[in-house]
TILUM-714378 format. One record per residue (C-alpha): residue number from 1; x, y, z. Coordinates in Angstrom, 1 decimal. Layout:
- NUM; X; Y; Z
...
//
This chain:
- 1; 44.9; 2.8; 13.2
- 2; 44.0; 6.4; 11.5
- 3; 43.3; 10.0; 11.5
- 4; 39.6; 11.0; 11.0
- 5; 39.5; 13.9; 9.4
- 6; 35.2; 14.9; 9.3
- 7; 33.7; 18.7; 8.1
- 8; 30.5; 19.7; 7.4
- 9; 29.9; 20.6; 3.9
- 10; 30.2; 24.1; 4.0
- 11; 26.9; 26.2; 3.6
- 12; 25.9; 29.3; 1.5
- 13; 27.3; 31.7; 4.3
- 14; 30.6; 29.6; 4.8
- 15; 31.0; 29.5; 0.8
- 16; 30.7; 33.5; 1.4
- 17; 33.2; 34.4; 4.4
- 18; 44.1; 31.2; -9.2
- 19; 53.1; 27.5; -15.7
- 20; 56.7; 21.1; -20.8
- 21; 57.3; 20.9; -16.9
- 22; 60.6; 21.5; -15.5
- 23; 60.3; 18.7; -13.0
- 24; 60.1; 15.2; -12.8
- 25; 61.7; 15.0; -9.5
- 26; 60.1; 14.4; -5.7
- 27; 59.8; 18.1; -5.4
- 28; 58.4; 18.0; -8.6
- 29; 55.2; 20.8; -8.8
- 30; 54.5; 23.0; -12.2
- 31; 54.7; 24.4; -15.3
- 32; 56.6; 27.7; -14.7
- 33; 55.0; 29.7; -18.0
- 34; 51.7; 29.1; -16.8
- 35; 49.5; 32.3; -16.5
- 36; 52.2; 33.9; -18.0
- 37; 54.3; 34.8; -14.3
- 38; 57.6; 35.7; -15.6
- 39; 58.6; 39.6; -15.4
- 40; 54.9; 40.4; -14.2
- 41; 52.4; 40.6; -17.2
- 42; 49.6; 43.3; -17.3
- 43; 46.6; 42.0; -15.7
- 44; 44.6; 44.0; -18.3
- 45; 45.4; 44.0; -22.0
- 46; 45.6; 47.3; -24.5
- 47; 43.2; 46.2; -28.1
- 48; 40.7; 47.6; -29.5
- 49; 37.2; 47.4; -27.5
- 50; 35.0; 44.7; -28.7
- 51; 31.3; 45.4; -26.9
- 52; 29.0; 42.3; -26.9
- 53; 25.7; 43.4; -25.8
- 54; 24.0; 40.4; -24.2
- 55; 20.5; 40.1; -23.1
- 56; 20.4; 40.0; -19.6
- 57; 17.2; 38.0; -19.5
- 58; 16.0; 34.1; -18.9
- 59; 17.6; 31.7; -22.2
- 60; 15.4; 29.1; -23.6
- 61; 15.5; 25.7; -21.7
- 62; 16.6; 27.5; -18.6
- 63; 14.5; 29.1; -17.4
- 64; 13.6; 27.4; -14.3
- 65; 16.5; 29.7; -12.8
- 66; 15.8; 32.7; -10.8
- 67; 18.3; 34.8; -11.6
- 68; 18.7; 35.5; -15.2
- 69; 21.7; 35.6; -17.6
- 70; 25.1; 36.8; -15.7
- 71; 28.1; 38.4; -18.4
- 72; 31.4; 39.1; -17.2
- 73; 32.9; 41.4; -19.4
- 74; 37.0; 39.8; -19.0
- 75; 39.9; 41.3; -20.4
- 76; 41.0; 38.5; -22.2
- 77; 39.9; 35.1; -24.4
- 78; 40.6; 31.7; -23.1
- 79; 43.0; 29.1; -24.5
- 80; 40.6; 26.2; -23.8
- 81; 39.2; 24.0; -21.2
- 82; 41.4; 20.9; -21.0
- 83; 41.7; 21.5; -17.0
- 84; 44.9; 19.7; -17.2
- 85; 47.2; 21.3; -19.8
- 86; 45.7; 25.4; -20.0
- 87; 47.7; 27.5; -17.2
- 88; 45.3; 30.9; -17.8
- 89; 43.4; 32.7; -15.7
- 90; 40.9; 33.4; -18.2
- 91; 40.3; 29.6; -18.5
- 92; 40.7; 28.1; -15.3
- 93; 37.9; 30.8; -13.9
- 94; 35.7; 29.2; -16.7
- 95; 35.7; 25.5; -16.3
- 96; 35.9; 26.1; -12.3
- 97; 32.5; 26.5; -12.6
- 98; 31.9; 23.3; -14.7
- 99; 34.7; 20.9; -13.1
- 100; 34.4; 19.7; -9.4
- 101; 37.2; 18.6; -7.0
- 102; 37.3; 15.9; -3.8
- 103; 38.5; 19.1; -1.3
- 104; 37.6; 22.8; -2.5
- 105; 39.7; 25.8; -1.2
- 106; 38.1; 27.7; 1.8
- 107; 37.0; 31.1; 0.9
- 108; 40.1; 32.6; 3.0
- 109; 42.7; 30.7; 0.7
- 110; 44.5; 28.9; 3.7
- 111; 42.5; 25.4; 4.1
- 112; 40.4; 23.2; 2.3
- 113; 36.8; 22.0; 2.9
- 114; 35.3; 18.9; 1.9
- 115; 33.2; 19.1; -1.6
- 116; 33.1; 16.0; -3.6
- 117; 33.9; 14.2; -1.4
- 118; 32.4; 14.0; 2.8
- 119; 35.6; 13.1; 4.4
- 120; 38.6; 11.5; 4.2
- 121; 41.4; 9.1; 6.8
- 122; 44.9; 9.3; 7.1
- 123; 46.5; 6.3; 7.6
- 124; 49.6; 5.6; 10.7
- 125; 52.3; 6.6; 8.4
- 126; 50.3; 9.0; 7.0
- 127; 51.2; 7.6; 3.5
- 128; 47.7; 6.3; 2.9
- 129; 43.9; 8.9; 2.0
- 130; 40.8; 7.2; 2.1
- 131; 37.9; 9.3; 0.5
- 132; 34.7; 8.9; 0.7
- 133; 33.2; 10.1; -1.9
- 134; 29.2; 11.9; -1.3
- 135; 26.6; 10.2; -3.1
- 136; 24.0; 11.7; -5.2
- 137; 26.0; 13.8; -7.7
- 138; 25.7; 13.6; -11.3
- 139; 27.5; 14.6; -14.3
- 140; 26.1; 16.9; -16.7
- 141; 25.1; 14.2; -18.8
- 142; 23.1; 12.5; -16.1
- 143; 25.4; 9.9; -15.0
- 144; 26.2; 9.1; -11.5
- 145; 29.9; 10.4; -10.3
- 146; 31.7; 7.6; -8.8
- 147; 35.0; 6.0; -7.5
- 148; 35.7; 5.1; -10.9
- 149; 35.6; 8.7; -12.4
- 150; 37.6; 10.1; -9.8
- 151; 41.0; 7.6; -10.4
- 152; 40.4; 8.3; -14.1
- 153; 39.8; 12.4; -13.3
- 154; 43.2; 12.3; -11.1
- 155; 45.5; 10.0; -12.9
- 156; 44.6; 11.8; -16.1
- 157; 46.1; 14.6; -14.8
- 158; 48.6; 13.4; -12.9
- 159; 50.1; 11.4; -15.9
- 160; 49.2; 14.1; -18.3
- 161; 53.5; 15.5; -19.3
- 162; 53.5; 18.9; -19.8
- 163; 50.9; 20.3; -18.0
- 164; 50.5; 20.7; -14.3
- 165; 51.4; 17.6; -12.8
- 166; 50.3; 18.7; -9.0
- 167; 51.3; 15.3; -6.9
- 168; 52.7; 12.9; -10.1
- 169; 56.2; 12.3; -8.4
- 170; 54.7; 11.7; -4.9
- 171; 51.7; 9.4; -5.6
- 172; 52.2; 6.0; -6.3
- 173; 48.4; 4.7; -6.9
- 174; 45.1; 5.5; -6.9
- 175; 42.8; 2.9; -6.4
- 176; 38.8; 2.5; -6.2
- 177; 37.8; -0.6; -4.3
- 178; 34.4; 0.0; -4.1
- 179; 31.8; 3.2; -5.9
- 180; 32.1; 5.4; -2.9
- 181; 35.6; 4.8; -1.8
- 182; 39.2; 6.5; -3.4
- 183; 42.1; 5.8; -2.1
- 184; 45.6; 7.5; -2.7
- 185; 48.5; 6.2; -2.0
- 186; 51.8; 8.4; -1.2
- 187; 55.4; 7.4; -2.0
- 188; 57.0; 9.2; 1.1
- 189; 55.0; 11.6; 3.8
- 190; 53.5; 14.8; 1.5
- 191; 51.5; 17.2; 3.2
- 192; 50.2; 19.8; 0.7
- 193; 48.2; 16.6; -0.4
- 194; 44.9; 17.6; 0.5
- 195; 45.5; 21.1; -1.4
- 196; 46.8; 19.4; -4.5
- 197; 43.9; 17.1; -4.5
- 198; 41.8; 20.5; -4.3
- 199; 43.3; 21.8; -7.1
- 200; 41.6; 22.6; -10.7
- 201; 43.5; 20.1; -12.2
- 202; 41.9; 17.5; -10.3
- 203; 38.7; 18.0; -11.2
- 204; 36.4; 15.2; -12.0
- 205; 35.0; 14.4; -15.2
- 206; 33.4; 10.8; -16.4
- 207; 35.8; 8.2; -17.1
- 208; 37.2; 7.9; -20.4
- 209; 35.6; 11.0; -21.3
- 210; 31.9; 9.9; -21.3
- 211; 33.1; 7.1; -24.5
- 212; 35.3; 10.3; -26.7
- 213; 38.4; 11.3; -28.0
- 214; 40.5; 13.5; -25.2
- 215; 40.0; 15.9; -27.9
- 216; 36.6; 16.1; -28.3
- 217; 35.7; 16.2; -25.0
- 218; 37.2; 19.3; -24.1
- 219; 35.3; 20.8; -27.1
- 220; 32.3; 20.3; -25.2
- 221; 33.0; 19.0; -21.4
- 222; 31.2; 17.5; -18.8
- 223; 31.6; 18.3; -15.1
- 224; 29.1; 17.8; -11.9
- 225; 29.1; 21.3; -11.4
- 226; 26.3; 24.3; -11.1
- 227; 26.7; 25.2; -14.6
- 228; 27.0; 22.8; -18.1
- 229; 28.8; 24.2; -21.9
- 230; 26.3; 25.4; -23.9
- 231; 28.9; 27.3; -26.2
- 232; 31.8; 29.0; -27.1
- 233; 32.0; 31.5; -30.2
- 234; 35.3; 32.4; -30.3
- 235; 37.0; 35.7; -29.8
- 236; 33.5; 37.1; -28.4
- 237; 31.9; 34.9; -25.5
- 238; 31.0; 31.9; -23.4
- 239; 28.5; 30.3; -22.2
- 240; 27.9; 28.2; -19.4
- 241; 24.1; 27.1; -18.5
- 242; 22.4; 26.3; -15.2
- 243; 22.5; 22.4; -14.6
- 244; 19.6; 21.6; -13.2
- 245; 20.1; 18.4; -11.3
- 246; 23.3; 19.9; -9.6
- 247; 23.9; 18.2; -6.1
- 248; 23.7; 21.2; -3.9
- 249; 19.9; 21.8; -3.5
- 250; 18.8; 25.5; -4.7
- 251; 21.8; 26.0; -6.5
- 252; 22.2; 27.8; -8.8
- 253; 20.2; 30.3; -8.7
- 254; 21.5; 31.9; -12.2
- 255; 19.8; 30.5; -15.5
- 256; 23.4; 31.3; -17.1
- 257; 26.7; 33.3; -17.2
- 258; 28.3; 34.6; -20.5
- 259; 31.7; 35.7; -20.2
- 260; 32.2; 38.1; -22.7
- 261; 35.6; 39.1; -24.6
- 262; 36.3; 43.4; -24.0
- 263; 39.9; 44.4; -23.9
- 264; 39.3; 48.0; -23.7
- 265; 39.2; 48.7; -19.8
- 266; 37.0; 51.8; -20.7
- 267; 34.3; 50.1; -22.2
- 268; 33.8; 47.0; -19.7
- 269; 33.6; 50.3; -17.0
- 270; 30.6; 51.4; -19.9
- 271; 29.0; 48.4; -20.2
- 272; 28.7; 47.6; -16.6
- 273; 27.2; 50.7; -15.5
- 274; 25.0; 51.2; -18.7
- 275; 23.9; 47.6; -17.8
- 276; 25.4; 45.6; -21.0
- 277; 27.4; 44.0; -18.5
- 278; 27.2; 42.9; -14.8
- 279; 30.4; 42.4; -14.0
- 280; 33.9; 44.3; -15.1
- 281; 37.3; 41.9; -14.4
- 282; 40.0; 44.1; -13.0
- 283; 39.2; 47.9; -13.8
- 284; 42.7; 49.4; -13.4
- 285; 43.4; 51.4; -10.1
- 286; 44.1; 54.3; -11.7
- 287; 39.9; 54.7; -12.1
- 288; 38.7; 52.8; -8.5
- 289; 38.3; 56.4; -6.9
- 290; 36.3; 57.4; -9.1
- 291; 34.1; 54.0; -9.5
- 292; 33.4; 53.5; -6.1
- 293; 31.7; 57.0; -6.4
- 294; 29.3; 56.3; -9.3
- 295; 26.2; 55.5; -8.4
- 296; 24.3; 51.6; -9.3
- 297; 27.9; 49.9; -9.1
- 298; 30.3; 48.4; -6.4
- 299; 33.7; 48.8; -6.7
- 300; 35.1; 46.3; -5.0
- 301; 38.7; 45.1; -3.6
- 302; 39.2; 41.7; -2.9
- 303; 42.2; 40.3; -1.3
- 304; 44.7; 38.4; -3.6
- 305; 47.7; 36.0; -3.1
- 306; 49.5; 38.2; -5.9
- 307; 52.9; 39.3; -5.1
- 308; 54.8; 41.3; -7.1
- 309; 58.5; 41.2; -7.6
- 310; 61.7; 42.0; -9.0
- 311; 64.1; 39.6; -9.9
- 312; 67.6; 39.0; -10.3
- 313; 69.6; 36.5; -12.2
- 314; 72.6; 35.7; -9.4
- 315; 74.1; 34.0; -12.6
- 316; 75.8; 37.8; -13.4
- 317; 78.0; 39.5; -11.2
- 318; 77.9; 41.4; -9.4
- 319; 74.5; 40.3; -8.7
- 320; 76.0; 37.3; -6.6
- 321; 77.5; 39.3; -4.0
- 322; 74.8; 39.4; -1.4
- 323; 75.5; 42.8; -0.4
- 324; 75.0; 43.9; -3.7
- 325; 71.2; 42.5; -3.6
- 326; 70.5; 43.4; 0.0
- 327; 72.2; 47.0; -1.2
- 328; 69.1; 46.8; -4.4
- 329; 66.6; 46.0; -1.3
- 330; 67.1; 48.5; 0.6
- 331; 67.3; 51.0; -2.1
- 332; 63.6; 50.6; -3.2
- 333; 61.2; 53.0; -1.7
- 334; 58.0; 50.6; -1.8
- 335; 55.4; 53.2; -0.6
- 336; 56.2; 55.2; -3.6
- 337; 56.1; 52.8; -6.3
- 338; 52.3; 52.1; -4.6
- 339; 51.1; 55.5; -4.7
- 340; 52.1; 55.6; -9.0
- 341; 51.8; 53.0; -9.8
- 342; 49.0; 51.5; -7.1
- 343; 47.3; 55.1; -6.8
- 344; 47.5; 53.8; -2.5
- 345; 46.0; 50.7; -3.1
- 346; 48.5; 48.1; -2.0
- 347; 50.9; 46.8; 0.5
- 348; 54.6; 46.2; 0.8
- 349; 55.9; 43.6; 0.6
- 350; 58.0; 42.0; 3.6
- 351; 58.4; 38.2; 2.2
- 352; 57.9; 36.3; -0.7
- 353; 54.6; 34.7; 0.7
- 354; 51.9; 36.9; 0.3
- 355; 49.5; 37.5; 4.0
- 356; 46.4; 35.2; 2.4
- 357; 49.2; 32.2; 2.7
- 358; 48.9; 30.0; 4.8
- 359; 51.9; 30.1; 7.1
- 360; 52.7; 33.9; 5.9
- 361; 55.3; 35.8; 8.3
- 362; 54.3; 39.4; 9.7
- 363; 57.7; 39.7; 11.0
- 364; 60.1; 38.0; 8.2
- 365; 62.2; 41.3; 8.3
- 366; 62.1; 42.1; 4.5
- 367; 64.0; 45.0; 4.0
- 368; 62.2; 47.7; 3.4
- 369; 63.5; 51.3; 1.8
- 370; 66.7; 52.5; 3.7
- 371; 68.5; 54.5; 1.9
- 372; 71.7; 54.8; 4.6
- 373; 71.3; 51.1; 5.1
- 374; 71.4; 50.8; 1.4
- 375; 74.4; 52.7; 0.7
- 376; 76.0; 50.5; 3.6
- 377; 76.0; 47.5; 1.6
- 378; 77.1; 48.7; -0.7
- 379; 80.5; 50.3; 0.8
- 380; 80.5; 46.4; 1.9
- 381; 80.4; 44.9; -1.3
- 382; 82.5; 43.5; -4.2
- 383; 81.7; 46.9; -6.6
- 384; 82.0; 50.0; -4.3
- 385; 81.9; 52.4; -6.4
- 386; 78.3; 51.0; -8.2
- 387; 78.1; 49.5; -11.5
- 388; 76.0; 49.1; -14.7
- 389; 73.1; 46.8; -15.0
- 390; 70.2; 46.2; -17.4
- 391; 66.8; 45.5; -16.8
- 392; 64.4; 43.9; -19.4
- 393; 61.0; 45.2; -20.0
- 394; 57.6; 44.2; -21.1
- 395; 57.1; 46.2; -24.2
- 396; 53.6; 47.8; -23.8
- 397; 53.1; 47.4; -20.7
- 398; 52.6; 50.9; -18.6
- 399; 52.5; 49.6; -15.3
- 400; 55.9; 47.6; -15.2
- 401; 57.4; 50.4; -17.6
- 402; 56.3; 53.1; -14.8
- 403; 57.7; 51.1; -12.1
- 404; 61.0; 50.4; -13.9
- 405; 61.5; 54.0; -14.1
- 406; 61.3; 54.8; -11.0
- 407; 63.2; 52.2; -9.7
- 408; 66.0; 53.3; -12.0
- 409; 65.9; 56.7; -10.2
- 410; 66.2; 55.5; -6.9
- 411; 69.1; 52.7; -7.9
- 412; 70.8; 55.5; -9.0
- 413; 71.1; 57.4; -5.8
- 414; 73.5; 54.2; -4.9
- 415; 75.6; 53.9; -7.7
- 416; 73.6; 51.1; -9.9
- 417; 73.5; 53.1; -13.2
- 418; 70.6; 51.0; -14.8
- 419; 69.6; 51.2; -18.4
- 420; 65.9; 49.4; -19.5
- 421; 65.5; 47.2; -22.6
- 422; 62.1; 46.8; -23.5
- 423; 61.4; 43.2; -25.5
- 424; 58.7; 41.6; -26.9
- 425; 56.7; 39.8; -23.5
- 426; 57.4; 36.5; -25.0
- 427; 60.8; 36.8; -25.7
- 428; 61.1; 38.6; -22.1
- 429; 59.7; 35.3; -20.4
- 430; 61.8; 33.0; -22.8
- 431; 65.1; 35.1; -21.5
- 432; 64.1; 34.7; -18.1
- 433; 64.1; 31.0; -18.5
- 434; 67.2; 30.4; -20.2
- 435; 69.4; 32.4; -17.7
- 436; 69.2; 35.5; -20.0
- 437; 68.8; 38.9; -17.9
- 438; 70.0; 40.7; -15.9
- 439; 67.3; 42.4; -13.7
- 440; 63.6; 41.3; -14.7
- 441; 60.0; 41.9; -13.0
- 442; 57.2; 38.6; -12.0
- 443; 54.5; 37.9; -9.9
- 444; 53.1; 35.4; -8.8
- 445; 49.4; 34.2; -7.2
- 446; 48.7; 30.6; -5.7
- 447; 46.6; 27.8; -7.0
- 448; 45.9; 25.9; -3.8
- 449; 45.7; 26.7; -0.3
- 450; 48.7; 25.6; 0.6
- 451; 52.4; 27.3; 0.9
- 452; 54.4; 24.5; -0.3
- 453; 53.0; 25.3; -4.3
- 454; 55.2; 28.6; -3.8
- 455; 57.7; 28.1; -1.5
- 456; 59.3; 25.2; -3.6
- 457; 58.9; 26.8; -7.1
- 458; 60.4; 29.8; -4.8
- 459; 63.5; 29.3; -2.9
- 460; 64.1; 25.3; -3.9
- 461; 66.1; 25.4; -6.7
- 462; 65.8; 21.7; -7.3
- 463; 62.2; 22.2; -7.8
- 464; 63.3; 23.2; -11.6
- 465; 62.6; 26.3; -11.6
- 466; 66.2; 27.2; -10.6
- 467; 64.6; 29.5; -7.1
- 468; 61.9; 31.8; -9.8
- 469; 64.8; 31.4; -12.2
- 470; 67.3; 34.0; -9.9
- 471; 69.5; 30.7; -9.2
- 472; 69.5; 31.9; -5.2
- 473; 70.4; 28.8; -3.7
- 474; 70.5; 28.7; 0.3
- 475; 70.9; 24.7; 1.3
- 476; 69.6; 25.5; 5.1
- 477; 66.2; 26.7; 3.1
- 478; 66.3; 23.7; 0.7
- 479; 66.4; 21.8; 3.6
- 480; 63.9; 23.8; 5.8
- 481; 61.8; 23.3; 2.4
- 482; 61.9; 19.3; 1.8
- 483; 61.1; 18.9; 5.6
- 484; 57.6; 21.2; 5.4
- 485; 56.5; 19.1; 3.0
- 486; 56.9; 16.3; 5.2
- 487; 56.1; 17.7; 8.1
- 488; 51.9; 17.1; 9.3
- 489; 52.3; 19.1; 12.7
- 490; 51.0; 22.7; 11.9
- 491; 53.3; 24.6; 14.8
- 492; 56.3; 22.7; 13.1
- 493; 55.3; 23.9; 9.8
- 494; 54.7; 27.1; 10.9
- 495; 58.0; 27.4; 12.2
- 496; 59.7; 26.3; 9.4
- 497; 58.5; 28.4; 6.7
- 498; 58.9; 30.5; 9.2
- 499; 62.5; 30.0; 9.4
- 500; 62.7; 30.2; 5.5
- 501; 60.7; 33.5; 5.0
- 502; 63.5; 34.8; 7.9
- 503; 66.0; 33.7; 5.7
- 504; 65.6; 34.0; 2.5
- 505; 64.6; 37.8; 3.1
- 506; 68.1; 38.4; 4.4
- 507; 69.6; 36.7; 1.3
- 508; 67.6; 39.3; -0.3
- 509; 67.6; 36.8; -3.3
- 510; 65.4; 38.5; -5.0
- 511; 63.4; 42.3; -4.3
- 512; 60.0; 41.5; -2.5
- 513; 57.7; 44.9; -4.2
- 514; 54.3; 44.7; -3.1
- 515; 50.9; 43.0; -2.5
- 516; 47.7; 43.8; -4.1
- 517; 44.1; 43.1; -4.0
- 518; 41.7; 41.9; -7.1
- 519; 40.1; 44.7; -8.6
- 520; 36.3; 44.1; -10.3
- 521; 33.3; 46.2; -11.3
- 522; 30.0; 45.2; -10.7
- 523; 26.1; 46.0; -10.8
- 524; 24.3; 46.4; -7.8
- 525; 21.8; 44.0; -8.7
- 526; 24.5; 41.6; -8.3
- 527; 24.7; 39.4; -4.7
- 528; 27.0; 37.4; -3.9
- 529; 30.0; 37.7; -6.1
- 530; 33.2; 37.3; -4.0
- 531; 36.5; 36.5; -5.4
- 532; 38.6; 34.5; -3.8
- 533; 42.4; 35.0; -2.5
- 534; 43.7; 32.3; -5.5
- 535; 41.5; 34.0; -8.0
- 536; 38.3; 32.0; -8.3
- 537; 34.8; 32.7; -7.9
- 538; 31.6; 30.7; -7.1
- 539; 28.9; 31.1; -9.2
- 540; 26.1; 29.3; -7.6
- 541; 26.8; 31.6; -4.9
- 542; 25.5; 34.4; -6.6
- 543; 21.7; 36.3; -8.0
- 544; 21.3; 39.0; -10.5
- 545; 18.0; 40.9; -9.3
- 546; 15.9; 41.9; -11.9
//
């Protein structure tokens, strides 16, 4: 007896409607260092401008495309193209154009859609997934994709130590009984499996790296995606070109896509306005209003899964006192932070989960700004007369420094004297992981369309992250988290995640600050460009007008 799940391939319209691992136990998930999650690394990087004037016209052998060369001016360099070992977004967003998965994240970021697989069947005991592969899909070398390639790719992802290691503990085996069928067996019920399979680290590549070593392969990788490898001029640009035999007929429109390195905020903006680039990645919030009124460009805020937090080390007294943590949360004026730091472009956070994540509860009782309640909690605490504490701030991060200074003044109103300590970002990250901090800053963005990724990391100390490196422990929350991982009934999962959010908010284990959008500036000649809540985008949907 099986449950049949068969969905139509998303149309163009639907497609338009992303941290050594710490964990090897049953509920292990991923490495903390991905994307520089600790201490809220700034989206933009400061530094000298690197201007690259690249022709927007058709190029060479790829002239059969319709839309020319799209140029994306970005903030930072890529680390590499190894989907199993690389954690930075500047790499991920590029190789997502080459590697594709069996299922993919939907445009709303809350569910998945069939991609290289047309459908799947789930066994009655909920521990065996049978995937039926899409026929006629070829790799960039012209070879047809088969189940052997899928098995190799998923096994590579789950067996790479020190990498993402998604579902490495949950999967019992991956089998390829025939060329178009893949069977994944799990050791126990694991509800997030489809979302895990849709993560980029499970992107499908040729079996045995198409006859190359792993190192050689990832220097010029091959996938099934709409764009194939061209070159990487490190420190300058990465270029992909149109794959003419892409399985989605008529796509992509673009001849090529080039990501240029332009760290300076103003230079990226000037390039888009002047036609030297088509897309500006992450213009600062301070420039949004002006750019919205600039002719010839589109200033767009895309809903994201980014949530910013202030983390509290519960191993440090008196931060282990719930009345102290609650007082701190009540004392922080989130609206003032949003106005000063985000220039009004944000929303106060009521949960450690953002609204774009499935099962987010808008009614979770996040402790919002209330000075009277903050003083009441302090009076009930072990330190009613106040105390001194140290707050770690990344050196060179102006946004974080401004946030810290505002909170410093707010906490002073309830008797908490905060000393700011500026550290090199890498030192600050290491200190948090080793609990050599008192108060710090952090943020999160989702990689998959299931809350388990964030929930396990944030509130389950058995996950290896020690609850966002706060050492927060609540036995009920841990129990509910594990139950949700094995629960397939949607309403029951929703109830569990609602209880988790409510209890975590009441415990005020860290201060939920605000939700913010992804900011992008692009030429009005660019059509169909959309950033998903997970941070990824599909360039096969993009066209570039002449």
